[in-house]
N, C-alpha and C positions, 0 to 999 in steps of 0.2 A: 307349029312348033311338034315335030315328032315326039313319041316317047324317049326313044334312046337320045334324041338330043337334050331333051327336059332331063333324062337321068344323070346323061354326061357332064350338064350343068351343075345339077347337086353334088355330082363326086368333085367336082371343081373346087367350088365352093367347101365342101367338107373339109378339102385338105387343105385348104389355106387358112381355114380356121383353125385346124389341126396344128398349122406353121406357126399361127399367132402366140395360141397357146403354150405350145414349147418353147416360144422364142421367151416369155412373159415366166415363165418356170423357174427361171435361173436368177437368183437375186441380185446379180451385178449386171446383169440385161436388165432389170428393171429400174437400178440404180441409173444407170445409162440411160432411161427414157426418162425420168426423174431431171436429170440434168439438161437435157434436150428440152423440156419443156419451156425451160428458161430463152430457149433460143438456140441458132446453129452453134455449133463448136467445134473446132477441130479436132482431129484425131488426138493430138499433143494434148491438147486443153483437156480431152476427155481422160485420156491415159492419167494425167496427173493427180486425179482425183480417188486413183485406186492403188493397191499395193501389187497387185501383177503387172505382167510384163505387157508391154506396149503390145507386141505380137499376138498375145491372148486376148486384150481388149480389140484388137483390130478381128480377130475371128469372132467376139461377140458382137460386134456389130457386122459383120457379113451375114451370119445370120439374122440378125434383127433386119437389114435389109432384106435379105431373101423372103422374111417373111411380110415386106411390106411395111415394117414400124418406120425404118429411116431412108432417109433421102441422103445422098451425096451428091457433091459435085467438087471441081475445083474452083477454087479461087487465087490466084496466083501460084504461088508452091504448096499450097494448104488445101489437103482434103478436108471440106466443111462437110459436116453431119446435121442433120435436121430431123423434129419429129413429123411422123405422119402418123396421128391418132385416129385414121379412120377405120383400118383392121380393128381398135380396139372396140368396134362396136359389136363386134360378135361375142367380147365377153360380157360387155354390158347386157345384151340381149341373152345369154344365158344365164347369168345372175338374175337380169329382170323374175324369172320363172321363180327363184329360190325368195327372193323378196316377198314375193305374193303369198308365198308359202307361209314366211316366218309370219307378215303381218298378219294371217288368219290366224295362226298359231298364239299369237300375241293376243287377238281380239278374244279368242277362245278362254284364254288364261286370263284374262280382265274380266268375261264374264263370269268365268267360275269364281273368282276372287272375292267379286261383289256379290255375288249369291249365295255364299259359303263361308259366312264373315268367321 
């Protein structure tokens, strides 16, 4: 793989990850993802859990779909939405660095407290 192709793949992955972070930045969208953890739901079922309008929920769902976090398909007259948690691995990977930082900080604090009663 040439440097250009490799660099292009990194850019695509970065943009995909940025879309995921933007999508989960909104509390309504995080709540929608939480609802979908329990299984597929129709757009109407999702919208019934919120005070905002159904078109507003549809807009949130479009953004979640574009980030790859939500799948959608028709069943009869309903649009069913499902969770695709795979893109959230980017968030988990990012948080792992901070988990290691905090673990080390807590170990240092524990050592300090034990050595300085």
